[in-house]
TORKELUM-707789 format. One record per residue: residue number from 1; residue in three letters; x, y, z of N, C-alpha, C in turn. Coordinates in nm, 4 decimals, padded with zeros to 6 digits, m for minus. Layout:
// TORKELUM-707789
+-----+--------+----------+----------+----------+----------+----------+----------+----------+----------+----------+
: num : residu :   n_east :  n_north :     n_up :  ca_east : ca_north :    ca_up :   c_east :  c_north :     c_up :
+-----+--------+----------+----------+----------+----------+----------+----------+----------+----------+----------+
: NUM :    ALA :        X :        Y :        Z :        X :        Y :        Z :        X :        Y :        Z :
...
+-----+--------+----------+----------+----------+----------+----------+----------+----------+----------+----------+
// end
This chain:
// TORKELUM-707789
+-----+--------+----------+----------+----------+----------+----------+----------+----------+----------+----------+
: num : residu :   n_east :  n_north :     n_up :  ca_east : ca_north :    ca_up :   c_east :  c_north :     c_up :
+-----+--------+----------+----------+----------+----------+----------+----------+----------+----------+----------+
:   1 :    UNK :  00.0857 : m00.1171 :  00.0000 :  00.0000 :  00.0000 :  00.0000 :  00.0902 :  00.1232 :  00.0000 :
:   2 :    UNK :  00.0511 :  00.2209 : m00.0783 :  00.1167 :  00.3515 : m00.0753 :  00.0099 :  00.4571 : m00.0500 :
:   3 :    UNK :  00.0557 :  00.5731 : m00.0120 : m00.0333 :  00.6865 :  00.0134 :  00.0045 :  00.7986 : m00.0809 :
:   4 :    UNK : m00.0950 :  00.8586 : m00.1453 : m00.0668 :  00.9736 : m00.2311 : m00.1271 :  01.0989 : m00.1686 :
:   5 :    UNK : m00.0491 :  01.2045 : m00.1708 : m00.0946 :  01.3345 : m00.1212 : m00.1419 :  01.4139 : m00.2416 :
:   6 :    UNK : m00.2693 :  01.4520 : m00.2406 : m00.3267 :  01.5257 : m00.3528 : m00.3907 :  01.6552 : m00.3054 :
:   7 :    UNK : m00.3830 :  01.7540 : m00.3937 : m00.4524 :  01.8821 : m00.3762 : m00.5718 :  01.8773 : m00.4688 :
:   8 :    UNK : m00.6896 :  01.9142 : m00.4183 : m00.8146 :  01.9096 : m00.4951 : m00.8827 :  02.0455 : m00.4911 :
:   9 :    UNK : m00.9467 :  02.0807 : m00.6042 : m01.0210 :  02.2064 : m00.6078 : m01.1484 :  02.1870 : m00.6892 :
:  10 :    UNK : m01.2601 :  02.2224 : m00.6286 : m01.3883 :  02.2220 : m00.6988 : m01.3998 :  02.3542 : m00.7734 :
:  11 :    UNK : m01.4168 :  02.3467 : m00.9052 : m01.4214 :  02.4684 : m00.9860 : m01.5645 :  02.5205 : m00.9968 :
:  12 :    UNK : m01.5786 :  02.6395 : m01.0527 : m01.7114 :  02.6999 : m01.0676 : m01.7988 :  02.6207 : m01.1643 :
:  13 :    UNK : m01.7389 :  02.5454 : m01.2547 : m01.8169 :  02.4634 : m01.3479 : m01.8476 :  02.3254 : m01.2895 :
:  14 :    UNK : m01.8243 :  02.3082 : m01.1596 : m01.8505 :  02.1844 : m01.0854 : m01.7618 :  02.0674 : m01.1285 :
:  15 :    UNK : m01.6485 :  02.0970 : m01.1902 : m01.5503 :  01.9923 : m01.2180 : m01.4428 :  01.9984 : m01.1084 :
:  16 :    UNK : m01.3523 :  01.9029 : m01.1106 : m01.2480 :  01.8983 : m01.0083 : m01.1107 :  01.9093 : m01.0731 :
:  17 :    UNK : m01.0320 :  02.0034 : m01.0243 : m00.8906 :  02.0120 : m01.0603 : m00.8140 :  01.9405 : m00.9501 :
:  18 :    UNK : m00.7046 :  01.8744 : m00.9868 : m00.6257 :  01.8061 : m00.8850 : m00.4786 :  01.8076 : m00.9235 :
:  19 :    UNK : m00.3940 :  01.7880 : m00.8234 : m00.2507 :  01.7805 : m00.8440 : m00.1935 :  01.6782 : m00.7471 :
:  20 :    UNK : m00.1227 :  01.5806 : m00.8001 : m00.0573 :  01.4782 : m00.7179 :  00.0725 :  01.5391 : m00.6649 :
:  21 :    UNK :  00.0784 :  01.5636 : m00.5361 :  00.1936 :  01.6297 : m00.4760 :  00.3090 :  01.5322 : m00.4534 :
:  22 :    UNK :  00.2804 :  01.4164 : m00.3922 :  00.3879 :  01.3206 : m00.3641 :  00.3284 :  01.1852 : m00.3280 :
:  23 :    UNK :  00.4137 :  01.0834 : m00.3216 :  00.3754 :  00.9475 : m00.2869 :  00.4568 :  00.9030 : m00.1654 :
:  24 :    UNK :  00.3916 :  00.8315 : m00.0734 :  00.4557 :  00.7887 :  00.0516 :  00.4252 :  00.6420 :  00.0782 :
:  25 :    UNK :  00.5203 :  00.5746 :  00.1442 :  00.5004 :  00.4347 :  00.1822 :  00.4335 :  00.4211 :  00.3178 :
:  26 :    UNK :  00.4296 :  00.5287 :  00.3953 :  00.3666 :  00.5254 :  00.5268 :  00.2668 :  00.6393 :  00.5411 :
:  27 :    UNK :  00.1534 :  00.6087 :  00.6027 :  00.0487 :  00.7085 :  00.6218 :  00.0988 :  00.8256 :  00.7054 :
:  28 :    UNK :  00.1757 :  00.7973 :  00.8090 :  00.2249 :  00.9044 :  00.8969 :  00.3092 :  01.0062 :  00.8208 :
:  29 :    UNK :  00.3896 :  00.9597 :  00.7260 :  00.4719 :  01.0511 :  00.6458 :  00.3838 :  01.1379 :  00.5568 :
:  30 :    UNK :  00.2792 :  01.0789 :  00.5013 :  00.1864 :  01.1554 :  00.4167 :  00.1147 :  01.2624 :  00.4990 :
:  31 :    UNK :  00.0686 :  01.2243 :  00.6174 : m00.0028 :  01.3195 :  00.7030 :  00.0900 :  01.4329 :  00.7473 :
:  32 :    UNK :  00.2174 :  01.4014 :  00.7724 :  00.3131 :  01.5054 :  00.8108 :  00.3312 :  01.6067 :  00.6976 :
:  33 :    UNK :  00.3411 :  01.5587 :  00.5746 :  00.3546 :  01.6491 :  00.4605 :  00.2250 :  01.7231 :  00.4317 :
:  34 :    UNK :  00.1116 :  01.6583 :  00.4574 : m00.0179 :  01.7248 :  00.4407 : m00.0245 :  01.8480 :  00.5308 :
:  35 :    UNK :  00.0267 :  01.8341 :  00.6515 :  00.0276 :  01.9471 :  00.7444 :  00.1095 :  02.0631 :  00.6876 :
:  36 :    UNK :  00.2262 :  02.0325 :  00.6311 :  00.3098 :  02.1374 :  00.5714 :  00.2437 :  02.1986 :  00.4478 :
:  37 :    UNK :  00.1744 :  02.1159 :  00.3705 :  00.1132 :  02.1614 :  00.2455 : m00.0178 :  02.2368 :  00.2677 :
:  38 :    UNK : m00.0620 :  02.2481 :  00.3912 : m00.1904 :  02.3140 :  00.4197 : m00.1948 :  02.4586 :  00.3700 :
:  39 :    UNK : m00.0792 :  02.5192 :  00.3439 : m00.0776 :  02.6556 :  00.2893 : m00.1385 :  02.6602 :  00.1490 :
:  40 :    UNK : m00.1526 :  02.5449 :  00.0844 : m00.2129 :  02.5391 : m00.0498 : m00.3648 :  02.5511 : m00.0463 :
:  41 :    UNK : m00.4237 :  02.5329 :  00.0714 : m00.5696 :  02.5454 :  00.0855 : m00.6003 :  02.6921 :  00.1079 :
:  42 :    UNK : m00.6484 :  02.7567 :  00.0018 : m00.6678 :  02.9017 :  00.0065 : m00.8132 :  02.9451 :  00.0162 :
:  43 :    UNK : m00.9059 :  02.8515 : m00.0028 : m01.0483 :  02.8857 :  00.0103 : m01.1275 :  02.7585 :  00.0394 :
:  44 :    UNK : m01.2584 :  02.7731 :  00.0563 : m01.3408 :  02.6578 :  00.0944 : m01.3589 :  02.5569 : m00.0180 :
:  45 :    UNK : m01.3160 :  02.5911 : m00.1396 : m01.3286 :  02.4990 : m00.2524 : m01.2027 :  02.4163 : m00.2768 :
:  46 :    UNK : m01.1019 :  02.4300 : m00.1917 : m00.9793 :  02.3528 : m00.2071 : m00.9584 :  02.2626 : m00.0855 :
:  47 :    UNK : m00.8903 :  02.1510 : m00.1091 : m00.8640 :  02.0568 : m00.0007 : m00.7383 :  01.9767 : m00.0322 :
:  48 :    UNK : m00.6823 :  01.9191 :  00.0709 : m00.5709 :  01.8251 :  00.0595 : m00.6166 :  01.6935 :  00.1190 :
:  49 :    UNK : m00.5630 :  01.5830 :  00.0664 : m00.5980 :  01.4541 :  00.1255 : m00.4871 :  01.3535 :  00.1004 :
:  50 :    UNK : m00.4713 :  01.2628 :  00.1945 : m00.3839 :  01.1465 :  00.1776 : m00.4743 :  01.0292 :  00.1412 :
:  51 :    UNK : m00.4542 :  00.9748 :  00.0237 : m00.5411 :  00.8693 : m00.0288 : m00.4625 :  00.7383 : m00.0362 :
:  52 :    UNK : m00.5171 :  00.6299 :  00.0236 : m00.4469 :  00.5011 :  00.0165 : m00.4662 :  00.4360 : m00.1207 :
:  53 :    UNK : m00.3583 :  00.3782 : m00.1721 : m00.3618 :  00.3087 : m00.3002 : m00.3103 :  00.1668 : m00.2779 :
:  54 :    UNK : m00.3920 :  00.0678 : m00.3113 : m00.3523 : m00.0726 : m00.2957 : m00.2602 : m00.1106 : m00.4111 :
:  55 :    UNK : m00.1355 : m00.1413 : m00.3805 : m00.0382 : m00.1752 : m00.4843 : m00.0208 : m00.3251 : m00.5019 :
:  56 :    UNK : m00.0997 : m00.4047 : m00.4312 : m00.0861 : m00.5496 : m00.4410 : m00.1887 : m00.6120 : m00.5346 :
:  57 :    UNK : m00.2772 : m00.5323 : m00.5874 : m00.3825 : m00.5835 : m00.6759 : m00.3233 : m00.6340 : m00.8067 :
:  58 :    UNK : m00.3625 : m00.7528 : m00.8466 : m00.3173 : m00.8100 : m00.9714 : m00.4005 : m00.7539 : m01.0866 :
:  59 :    UNK : m00.3337 : m00.7217 : m01.1939 : m00.4024 : m00.6668 : m01.3114 : m00.3743 : m00.7595 : m01.4287 :
:  60 :    UNK : m00.4791 : m00.8089 : m01.4914 : m00.4638 : m00.8926 : m01.6093 : m00.4646 : m00.8033 : m01.7332 :
:  61 :    UNK : m00.3568 : m00.8086 : m01.8069 : m00.3473 : m00.7321 : m01.9317 : m00.3395 : m00.8323 : m02.0451 :
:  62 :    UNK : m00.4357 : m00.8240 : m02.1336 : m00.4377 : m00.9144 : m02.2479 : m00.4154 : m00.8339 : m02.3749 :
:  63 :    UNK : m00.3143 : m00.8720 : m02.4476 : m00.2840 : m00.8051 : m02.5734 : m00.3328 : m00.8924 : m02.6865 :
:  64 :    UNK : m00.4123 : m00.8331 : m02.7732 : m00.4653 : m00.9097 : m02.8864 : m00.3953 : m00.8720 : m03.0130 :
+-----+--------+----------+----------+----------+----------+----------+----------+----------+----------+----------+
// end
């Protein structure tokens, strides 16, 4: 499992802008960086989050 730190913004057209800030192997490291990155939240339409990503999932790729 890895954790990704992302910045999210809801736009006036109701779409979402996002930016992947960094990737971490531990949740605590992601949360520590989230605290530092909080300066990026400039209004009520922006947010930061640490999102878990399962890296053990098997993916079947079939090439025809």
